[in-house]
N, C-alpha and C positions, 0 to 999 in steps of 0.2 A: 631499494630501486624496486618498480613495482613495472611488473609485466603484463600486457594485456595482447589475449590471444583468440582470434573472432573463428568462429564454425559456424555452418550453417543452419543454426539452431538453435543456437550456445553462445554465450561467450565464456571462459574462464578468468579470473581475475586471481593474479599471485599476489596477499595483504600481507605486505613485510611494516609491521606497526612497534614502537617501542616496546613492545612485551617479547617475551623471550621465547617464545613461540610465532611462526606462520605458519598461515592456513591457505589452502589452497581451493579456489570458491568454484561450482560449475553452476549458471546462473542462466536458466533456460523457460523457454515456454510451457506452460505443463501441458502432460499426457497423462493416459488412462492408469499408465503402468506408475505413477506418482500419487496414487490414490492410497496409495500403502504407507504412506504417512502420514495420512488424514489426522489418526489420532492423537498424536504427539502435536503437531500446530493446536489441534481444541484445546489441548491439555494448557499449551505454554499460554496460550490466547486466553487462558481463564485465570491461570496462576499471576500470569502478569495482571492483569486488573485487580486482580484481589491486593496486589504488592505495593501496587503503583497510588491505589484508592483513589486514581481518575478515571472519565469519562472513556472507557472501550466496550463498545455494544457485541454482546455475542453475536455470533452468526450459528443455525444450525448446519452440522456436519453434511445435512444431505443435498445442502447449497452450495458451502464450500467443495465435495463431492463434483457437484454439479460444472463449476467452476473450470477445477483440474478439468475431468474430461473434455472440456469443449475449449480451452487453451486459454481461459480467459484469466490467467494467472501465470505470478511467477515464481518459482521456487526455486532456493540455492541450495546445492549441498555440496559436501566434499566429496573428497578423491575417493576415501575410501568408505563412502556410498552415508554418512550422518545425514541428519538431516538439519541443515543453518539458518531456514528463512524462509520467508512468505505475504505475499500481498497479491491482493486480487483486485478486477476492474470490476462495474455492471454499469448500464445504461437503461435510461429512465426517458422520457417523453419520447417515446420510440426513436433514441440516438441522439435526441438534442443535447444530454447531459450525459457523462459518462462518470463515476466517479472510483478514485484511487483509493480502495483502502484494505485494514487487517493488515498493515507493513506490521511482522511480527520477525524479531530475531531469536533463536534460543538461545540463552542464558551464555554457554562456552564460547559464543562467540562474537558476545557485544562490544561494543569499545575497539572492532575490526575493519571499521569505513566500510561491512557488509550493508547495511540499512540503509545508508545510501549509495550502492549499487543499486539493490536493491528497486529503493525509490528512480535511478534511473530507465532501469527498465521495463518498471511496469509503467512507466509516464511512454515510454516510446513504445510499447503495446498497446498504451490508451489511442496515441496517434495513427496506430497502423489499423485496428480496429474501428475506429471512428475518427475519423480525419476532419471533421466537419464539427466533432463533437466539443461543447463547452466541457473540459474539464474540470473538477472542482474537490477539493479535498477538504474532509473538518477535522480537527486536533485541538485536545488540549496542550500537546508537547511541542515544545522550544524548537526542540532539535527538526522534526519534521516540519515546521513552520519555515526554518534556514531555508533548507532544501527546498519545498515548497517555493520559497523566492527567489532562489539561485535557478529553476527552472523556469521562472517567467510567472509563477502564480500573483495574484494581489489579492490582500485583504477585500472581501465583499460585503456585504450584507444578505441576511437571512433570506430575504426579500429576491435574494438572487439565484436563489436554488430551485431544484424544482419542486414542484406540486404535489407530485406523484405520494400518493398518501402510503402507498408502499413504502417508498422511502422513509418516511417517518416515525412508520411503524418498528424499525430498525430500530428507533432511539429505544424504544421501550426498554429493551435489558440493560442503558446503560445508566449506571448511578444518577447518574445529572441529570436526567427525563423528569422529572419533578420540577426542575428550575425553567428547564424546556417548555413544557406546558404550561407552569405560569406566568411564564413571558407571550404566550397565544404562540409559542414555535417563531416570533419574531427577534427572538434572543437565547445566547444558554454560554456555559462556559468555554465552548468547543470555537475555534477560531475557523470563520468559513474564508478561504482560499478558491480561487478563481482561475483559470487557463484559458485566455480566449486564441485560439489558433489565427484567427480573421487579422487580430493587432499584433499577433508578434510574429506573425509570418512562419517562415522554418525555421529562425533561428533559435536556439535551444545556449542557454548560458553555460560555461564548460563547467566539469563537476568534478 
């Protein structure tokens, strides 16, 4: 049985999977205190990119620290204080677009359903902070594509993404960047997906 308890600024999920162990996660919008976990998040993101051999663009620690302090990220920790997962948002073109990025789960807590909970939480944060924005996601991962689809995202062409040069600068640290540049930024190995709040209204698929 899964139990969900709502707090003022955090959501606590009890995840009971087929695995022998069950975990109790606290998901919340980040604050300054969460910078404590920054190095671990950055290291695991890098290791994951190398292990998968797929497109994960790195972000400077300074940027992620800023996101954490400004509450533009979601973090998952265990009851005993271990970091379990993370994701962040960024706005582009004066808030016209907002991206859901950097979803990472610590190896110990993968296959527990935590990624889906983080994805839902970061999506809710995006809608709260930027209610009129087009929310988008770029990914090579089938699991993330499925989560996006369940939330109401639809596949789009790269022409429907921001024109902001800083956004595209972030792709330079991705292993697939040469493919992107060879196609004049019109296509790459990542699938672009977009959520339009005007089209979807307030309805959100059950997760």
